[in-house]
N, C-alpha and C positions, 0 to 999 in steps of 0.2 A: 503495498500498500503505497500512498505518498506521502510525504508530510507535508501538513497542510502549510500555506500559506497566504497570509490576510492581505487583501486589497481594497482599501477605501476610494468607494464612489459612491460621495455624498451631491449627488445632484440631485437637484428637485425641478429638473425642469419641466417635466412631467409632470407635474402637482405645483406646488406653490412653497415658499419660505419659511412655514410654519414652523419648522421643527426639526422636521427628518432627517433635515443633513447635518446634526448632533447624532445620530445612531452610531455612527464609528467611533467617534468619540468616548460614549457613554459606554459601548460593548467594549471597549481596547480599557475606558475607565476602571470595567469591573474585573479588569484580570482576563480577558479572554484568551488573548495572544499567550500568557504564559500557562494557565490551567488548558490550554489546547498543545503544549509546547511548539507553536507555529513561528515560522518566520514573520515578518513584516517584510508586504515586497510595495509598499509606495503607494501613492494616493494621486487619484485622476480630478484635478478639481473642471470645473464647469463653466461657462463662459457667462457670460451676467445673465439676471432673469429678466426675460420681455415680461410683462404683463399681456401685450397686447394680442388679440388673440389674431393670427396667421391667415387673412384671406384668403388665400386660392387654396390651401388646405385643410382648415376651420379650425388647424392645432395650437399651441402655445408651444412658443420657440420649436416650432420642429424644424430649422437649418440644426440651430444650437445640439438639439439629443442627435439626428443623422453625426454631426462632427463628434460631440462628446462618441455616440456609442463605435465611432473606427478609434477613438484612443484609448477606450478600455476594452474591446478586441486585442488592440496590441498587447495590453498591458497584462490582460490575461494570458494569451499568446506565450508571451513571456516566462510567466510562471509557467505553463506546462511545460514548455523548453526547456524550463528545468530542472523539470520532474517532483514539480509539485502539484498538490490537490488544493485549487485554488478557494476560498473561502471571499468572497466576495460581499462588501459591506454597505449597503445603500445609507440615504438615495429612496427617492419612489421608486417604483415597478419601472421605469420607461428603462432602466438602466439593463434589464433582459434581454433587453438590442444587442448591446454590446457582446454579452457575456455570450449568444446564442450565433451571432455573428465570427466570434471567434471561434467556434467550432463551427462554421459551414466552411470556412474558410479552408479546414481540415476533412472535410469531410459528411457525412448525413449521421446528425446525432438526434436523439430524443430529447423530454420534456418531461419531468414529472411535476404541474405546475399546483402547489400549495396554497393555498389562497381563500379568503371567504368571498370572493368576488371572483366572477369570471373574465373581468374585465376584455370583452369582449367587442366595447360597443364602435357603433362608425362615427364618426366623428359629427354627423349631423345630430345624432343622436345624445351626443354627450354633452351635457350642458355647460360646459365651462370650457370644453375644448383639453380637457390635461389627459394628454398620451398616458398618462397612467390608468384610466381606465380602458386603454387599449393595447396596451402591451401583446394579448394571445392575440387576438386581430392582425395586427401588424408583423408579429413574429410565421403568422400565419398565410400572410402574402395578402393581407385585406387591409386595402386601406389609400391613403395617397402616397405613389409610388416613392416619395423624397424618403420614406419611414419602412414604405412595406418593399420595398428590392434596395436595398440597401448593397451599394458596390455592385449591384447587377448580379445578386445573389439571391434575390427573395425567390422564395417562401426561406426563411432563416430555418421551419422544421415544416417538418409534412403534418398533415390531421392525421394522419395514424401512427404517429411516433408523439403524440401528445397524451394524458391524462391528466387531466381537470381533476382534482380532488378536494374534499371538505370545503366548497363553496356551499351558500346557502342562498345566495340574493336572487333565485332564480322569481318572485313575483316581481319582486323590484327593475329588475332591470326589463322584465318581458314589458312593463309598465311603463317604464321611460321608452319603448321602442328600440331596444338593444336589436343588433341583428342574430336569429339564431345560433348555436353554434355547430358544425359542421357534421353531420352524422357520423363520420369517420374519426372522430377523435374524441375520445371514451372518457364519460364522465363518472366519476365516484364522489354523489352531493353527499350535503354531511350528512342526511338520513339514508345513503347507503351505506356512509362506512359504520356507523353505529348499526348497520341490520347485520351488517357481516362481522363487525370487531376491526377495532384500528389495524391488527396488525395481520390479520385475514386480508384485509381492503390494501394494505399497502403491498401484499404478497401480490395477490392479483394485479395492480399496479404495476408492479417491476415485469412481471412476466409475459404481460403485456409490452411493456417498453422496449421487452427481449425478442418478441415475435417477429418485428421485421427484419430488415438490412440496416438498420445501426449501427452506429461502428459504439455505441454507451448512447449516457443519457445525461443532462443535467437538474440539480434541483435548487427550484425557484424557491419560497421560501418567504410570502405577506405574512407576516405575522399576527394582522388580523385573520388571516384563519383559525386562530384561538378564540375560545370562548371571553363573550366582550365583555363578563364581569370578571375574567382572569386579567385579560390584558387591553386596559380601556383606554392608554396609551397610542393609540393611532387616531386620526380626521375624521374617515367617514366609519363610523360605527353601524353596529348591526347585529340584533339579540343571538345570541346562541353561538357555537363552534365548538372545537375542540378542546380535553382536557392538556393541562399539560403533561400529564402521562399517556396520553393518544398520542400526540404530537412525539414525544421522546419515541415511542415506540416506530412511529412511520418513520423518523428520518433515520433510525438504526436500523431499521430492516433495507432503507432504500441507501445509506449511505457506507451501509458492510458488501453490499455491490460487488464487486470487482469493476464495473462498467457503469458504476459512480464518478464522471469526472471532475465536477466542482460543484458548489454552492453558492446560491444568494440569499442574502437577507434583506429584505425594505422593510418600511413604513413605520416601524415603531417611532414613537415623537417623544423624545426624553424632558420637552417641556411640559410634557401630562405627566409625566413623572418624577415629581419634584426631589423628591428623598432618594432616587437610584433603585426604590424594591422590585420594582419590574424589569429593569435592566441587569439587578443579580438576577434575577427568578429566569430572563433569559437566555442570559451570559451559562447559567446551568445548565439549561434545558439544550442547548447548542452544545454543548460538552461532552452531555451522555448520546444526544444525537450523532455525535462522534467520534463515539469514542471507538468503534470499532476500528477506527482507523490510527486513531491517537495515541489508545491503550490507556487513558484516562477516564475514567467513568461518572464526575463530577465537576 
């Protein structure tokens, strides 16, 4: 197994500068690098935030996100070339594009998408034009070409190589007019996770990701996949979600698989966690989830 290497990716170009940009500092301050035995592999800074919605794409900061995605892909690629396992600390969910671009440069890879929301909006249905509500659509090649066809390599991931896991926003997104998820993309919503059990559902997801011709898979973690009562430090709250033990089980199963090539963590807002309690708990969860790779269980 590759040793973890932490890349800081504090971009909020796909959301707003509400505090999510402080995620890397909060988790590193909670001792994440030391507890993982990880190396620090640098920080990718974003361009200045523009609050104006782009007229041609309907998205906030589309050019900035495109440029950031290329820079992040380079940084993650350097980590992989060095023989390490990248752990990318966002930032908002639009950082997923850079991580997947890195893998797309290397071939065909899959995606385990752990998120309380499906993030499959088209610009016309997203109220404020935030790419953090569209990144799964963009990654699968749906949306303005500037972001859906980065380097002419879109889609970054095929529908059949994606598992959307643990989401609970079906009624909300349908009411807002979000485009439907494609039939080729496997969905395991929160109800499905509970019906099967988190461990069994995770194993099913990993089996699916290994069924096709992909060379491995990336794990995307938006912390709002957690129960809102347990993780209120997010910008878009929705009732319900996974428990800490459920998320730890899913991460352990996914990240123990030798085909897992990287992990990103997004959306945690430390400004909504003034005493650092949630940062410490999230740090412990990540360490337990990565324990099969690091040899450290807490």
